[in-house]
C-alpha positions in Angstrom: -0.1 -0.1 -0.2 1.5 3.3 -1.2 0.7 6.4 1.4 -0.2 9.4 -0.3 0.4 13.1 0.8 -3.4 15.0 0.4 -3.1 18.9 0.8 -5.7 20.1 2.9 -7.9 22.5 1.1 -7.1 26.4 2.1 -9.8 28.2 4.4 -10.1 31.4 4.6 -11.7 33.3 7.5 -14.0 36.3 7.5 -14.0 37.9 11.5 -16.4 40.3 12.1 -15.8 42.9 14.5 -17.9 45.1 16.3 -18.1 48.9 16.5 -17.1 50.0 19.2 -20.1 51.7 20.7 -21.7 47.9 19.6 -23.0 45.5 22.6 -20.7 42.7 23.8 -19.9 39.6 22.1 -22.0 37.7 24.7 -24.8 40.2 24.6 -28.1 38.8 23.5 -28.2 41.8 20.8 -24.6 41.2 18.9 -25.4 37.3 18.8 -28.2 37.7 17.0 -26.7 39.6 14.5 -23.9 36.8 14.4 -26.5 34.4 13.9 -28.1 36.4 11.2 -24.9 36.4 9.1 -24.4 32.2 9.6 -28.3 32.2 8.5 -27.4 34.1 5.8 -25.0 32.3 4.3 -26.2 28.8 5.0 -29.1 29.8 3.0 -27.2 30.9 0.5 -25.3 27.6 -0.2 -22.6 28.5 1.5 -20.6 25.7 3.2 -19.3 27.8 6.3 -17.7 26.5 9.7 -18.6 29.0 12.5 -16.2 29.6 15.5 -17.5 29.3 18.9 -16.7 30.4 22.4 -17.4 29.2 26.0 -16.9 30.2 29.6 -15.3 28.4 31.4 -17.4 28.5 34.7 -20.4 27.1 36.2 -23.1 28.6 34.1 -20.7 30.1 32.0 -22.8 30.3 28.4 -20.9 30.9 24.9 -21.6 32.0 21.4 -20.5 32.7 18.0 -16.9 34.1 18.2 -17.7 36.1 14.5 -15.7 34.0 12.9 -16.6 32.6 10.0 -14.5 30.3 7.8 -14.9 28.8 3.9 -12.4 26.8 2.0 -11.4 28.7 -0.6 -11.6 26.4 -3.5 -15.5 26.4 -2.9 -15.9 30.2 -3.4 -17.5 31.0 -6.5 -19.5 33.3 -7.6 -22.8 32.8 -7.0 -21.2 32.0 -3.4 -18.9 35.5 -3.8 -22.0 37.3 -4.1 -23.6 35.6 -0.9 -20.8 36.2 0.9 -20.5 39.5 0.4 -24.3 40.5 0.8 -23.7 38.5 4.3 -21.0 40.3 5.3 -22.5 43.9 4.1 -25.2 43.4 5.7 -23.2 43.1 8.9 -21.6 45.9 8.5 -25.1 48.1 7.4 -26.1 46.9 11.2 -24.1 50.0 13.1 -21.4 52.6 11.9 -17.4 51.5 13.3 -18.3 47.7 12.2 -15.1 45.9 10.6 -14.8 42.8 8.3 -11.0 41.0 8.2 -10.2 38.4 5.8 -7.4 35.8 7.5 -6.3 32.7 5.7 -5.5 29.7 7.2 -6.2 29.2 11.1 -2.1 31.0 11.5 -2.5 33.2 9.0 -2.6 37.1 8.6 -4.9 39.3 7.9 -4.7 40.4 4.7 -7.7 42.7 4.1 -10.5 44.9 6.5 -13.1 46.3 5.2 -15.6 48.6 6.7 -18.0 49.7 4.0 -19.9 47.4 1.5 -17.4 48.8 -1.4 -14.9 47.4 0.5 -16.5 44.5 1.2 -16.5 44.0 -3.0 -13.0 44.1 -2.7 -12.5 42.1 0.4 -14.5 39.4 -1.6 -11.9 39.9 -4.8 -9.3 39.0 -2.9 -11.0 35.8 -1.0 -11.9 34.8 -4.6 -7.7 35.4 -5.6 -6.9 33.1 -2.6 -9.3 30.2 -4.2 -7.5 30.5 -7.4 -3.8 30.3 -5.7 -4.9 27.4 -3.5 -6.3 25.5 -6.1 -3.3 25.1 -8.2 
């Protein structure tokens, strides 16, 4: 039997950052905004992995961390539009919010967006990473 190396798929992480005057990450309102992004992505056919956090204490709770992972090779034109729409809606929810793009778990922040126009550029960068990951 011959062993073969499997190249892991490049995952892109969209990190949603609240505005300075947003509720805390654990607040019901902010968690609902994050769940709305998650539902929007999934309802449009985007296979997304969400990162969560937990409080390590009695009755600690937890929720969505605001990080959404997408396999780069899955980002075709329709899914790029779906991602752009969901992230744009998050930004429009409150002035001062940001979306950051990171490649891989240990990747650096490649792009940061605060407007819908910048989101379009962010999605273009994601599409470029898709092309690089499929080589």
